[in-house]
C-alpha positions as a Markdown table, in Angstrom:
| # | Residue | x | y | z |
|---|---|---|---|---|
| 1 | Unk | -57.8 | 36.2 | -4.8 |
| 2 | Unk | -59.6 | 32.9 | -4.6 |
| 3 | Unk | -56.7 | 31.0 | -6.2 |
| 4 | Unk | -54.3 | 32.6 | -3.7 |
| 5 | Unk | -56.6 | 31.4 | -0.8 |
| 6 | Unk | -56.6 | 27.9 | -2.2 |
| 7 | Unk | -52.8 | 27.8 | -2.4 |
| 8 | Unk | -52.6 | 29.0 | 1.2 |
| 9 | Unk | -55.1 | 26.5 | 2.3 |
| 10 | Unk | -53.2 | 23.6 | 0.5 |
| 11 | Unk | -49.9 | 24.7 | 2.2 |
| 12 | Unk | -51.6 | 24.8 | 5.6 |
| 13 | Unk | -53.1 | 21.3 | 5.1 |
| 14 | Unk | -49.8 | 19.8 | 3.8 |
| 15 | Unk | -48.0 | 21.2 | 6.9 |
| 16 | Unk | -50.7 | 19.9 | 9.2 |
| 17 | Unk | -49.8 | 17.4 | 11.9 |
| 18 | Unk | -52.4 | 15.1 | 13.4 |
| 19 | Unk | -52.0 | 13.5 | 16.9 |
| 20 | Unk | -53.5 | 10.6 | 18.7 |
| 21 | Unk | -55.3 | 11.8 | 21.9 |
| 22 | Unk | -54.4 | 8.6 | 23.7 |
| 23 | Unk | -50.6 | 8.4 | 23.0 |
| 24 | Unk | -49.7 | 11.7 | 21.4 |
| 25 | Unk | -48.1 | 10.0 | 18.3 |
| 26 | Unk | -47.9 | 12.3 | 15.3 |
| 27 | Unk | -49.2 | 11.4 | 11.9 |
| 28 | Unk | -49.2 | 13.1 | 8.5 |
| 29 | Unk | -52.9 | 12.5 | 7.9 |
| 30 | Unk | -56.1 | 11.5 | 9.6 |
| 31 | Unk | -56.5 | 8.3 | 7.6 |
| 32 | Unk | -53.2 | 6.8 | 8.7 |
| 33 | Unk | -53.9 | 7.9 | 12.3 |
| 34 | Unk | -57.3 | 6.2 | 12.5 |
| 35 | Unk | -56.2 | 3.0 | 10.7 |
| 36 | Unk | -53.4 | 2.1 | 13.1 |
| 37 | Unk | -53.7 | 0.4 | 16.5 |
| 38 | Unk | -52.7 | 2.4 | 19.6 |
| 39 | Unk | -50.5 | 1.0 | 22.4 |
| 40 | Unk | -52.2 | 3.3 | 25.0 |
| 41 | Unk | -55.8 | 2.8 | 24.0 |
| 42 | Unk | -58.1 | 2.8 | 27.0 |
| 43 | Unk | -59.3 | -0.7 | 26.2 |
| 44 | Unk | -55.7 | -2.0 | 26.3 |
| 45 | Unk | -52.6 | -2.1 | 24.1 |
| 46 | Unk | -53.6 | -2.7 | 20.5 |
| 47 | Unk | -57.3 | -3.2 | 21.4 |
| 48 | Unk | -58.4 | -0.1 | 19.7 |
| 49 | Unk | -57.2 | 2.4 | 17.1 |
| 50 | Unk | -55.7 | 5.8 | 17.5 |
| 51 | Unk | -58.2 | 8.6 | 17.9 |
| 52 | Unk | -57.7 | 12.1 | 16.6 |
| 53 | Unk | -56.8 | 14.8 | 19.2 |
| 54 | Unk | -59.0 | 17.6 | 18.2 |
| 55 | Unk | -57.2 | 20.4 | 19.9 |
| 56 | Unk | -54.6 | 22.7 | 18.5 |
| 57 | Unk | -50.8 | 22.5 | 18.8 |
| 58 | Unk | -49.6 | 24.4 | 21.9 |
| 59 | Unk | -46.5 | 25.2 | 23.7 |
| 60 | Unk | -48.0 | 23.7 | 26.9 |
| 61 | Unk | -50.6 | 20.9 | 27.2 |
| 62 | Unk | -52.8 | 20.7 | 30.3 |
| 63 | Unk | -54.4 | 17.6 | 31.8 |
| 64 | Unk | -58.2 | 17.9 | 32.0 |
| 65 | Unk | -58.3 | 16.0 | 35.2 |
| 66 | Unk | -55.6 | 17.6 | 37.3 |
| 67 | Unk | -54.3 | 20.7 | 35.5 |
| 68 | Unk | -50.7 | 19.5 | 35.3 |
| 69 | Unk | -48.9 | 20.9 | 32.3 |
| 70 | Unk | -46.5 | 19.2 | 29.8 |
| 71 | Unk | -44.4 | 20.4 | 26.9 |
| 72 | Unk | -45.9 | 18.0 | 24.4 |
| 73 | Unk | -48.9 | 15.8 | 24.0 |
| 74 | Unk | -46.8 | 12.6 | 24.1 |
| 75 | Unk | -45.4 | 13.4 | 27.5 |
| 76 | Unk | -48.9 | 14.2 | 28.8 |
| 77 | Unk | -50.5 | 11.0 | 27.6 |
| 78 | Unk | -47.6 | 8.8 | 28.9 |
| 79 | Unk | -47.8 | 9.8 | 32.6 |
| 80 | Unk | -50.3 | 8.5 | 35.1 |
| 81 | Unk | -52.7 | 11.0 | 36.7 |
| 82 | Unk | -53.3 | 11.3 | 40.4 |
| 83 | Unk | -56.8 | 12.7 | 39.8 |
| 84 | Unk | -58.0 | 10.3 | 37.1 |
| 85 | Unk | -61.7 | 9.5 | 37.4 |
| 86 | Unk | -60.9 | 5.8 | 37.6 |
| 87 | Unk | -58.7 | 6.5 | 40.7 |
| 88 | Unk | -55.2 | 7.7 | 41.5 |
| 89 | Unk | -52.7 | 6.3 | 39.0 |
| 90 | Unk | -55.4 | 4.1 | 37.4 |
| 91 | Unk | -55.4 | 6.1 | 34.2 |
| 92 | Unk | -53.2 | 8.5 | 32.2 |
| 93 | Unk | -53.5 | 12.2 | 31.8 |
| 94 | Unk | -55.9 | 13.4 | 29.1 |
| 95 | Unk | -55.6 | 16.7 | 27.2 |
| 96 | Unk | -57.9 | 19.5 | 28.0 |
| 97 | Unk | -59.4 | 21.0 | 24.8 |
| 98 | Unk | -59.5 | 24.8 | 24.5 |
| 99 | Unk | -61.6 | 26.4 | 21.8 |
| 100 | Unk | -59.6 | 28.8 | 19.6 |
| 101 | Unk | -61.2 | 31.1 | 17.1 |
| 102 | Unk | -59.1 | 32.1 | 14.1 |
| 103 | Unk | -60.1 | 35.1 | 12.1 |
| 104 | Unk | -60.4 | 34.6 | 8.3 |
| 105 | Unk | -58.7 | 38.0 | 7.9 |
| 106 | Unk | -55.5 | 36.4 | 9.3 |
| 107 | Unk | -55.3 | 34.1 | 6.3 |
| 108 | Unk | -55.3 | 37.0 | 3.9 |
| 109 | Unk | -53.1 | 39.4 | 5.8 |
| 110 | Unk | -49.8 | 37.6 | 5.7 |
């Protein structure tokens, strides 16, 4: 039973996608993501590294400042937000994080 769980976990990890919360770029692992410079970093283009988006993959992403929805993280982070805390169109949309609880039973009942 434990070996089966390990295999399932390895498959899930190998299929994982990691995204930058500033630009929405997809990476295959966290190490690559956090070592590369980000064109949309808040400090300016290439002045800071990508930062891990800690939310889950969704069919719709919502801006935490204005509530506008987008089909993907890259679209959300590329558009300017009218309700950004720095002022209208002074910053880009930022993803709202939603806590999702996954039951361990779901991993075993496939």
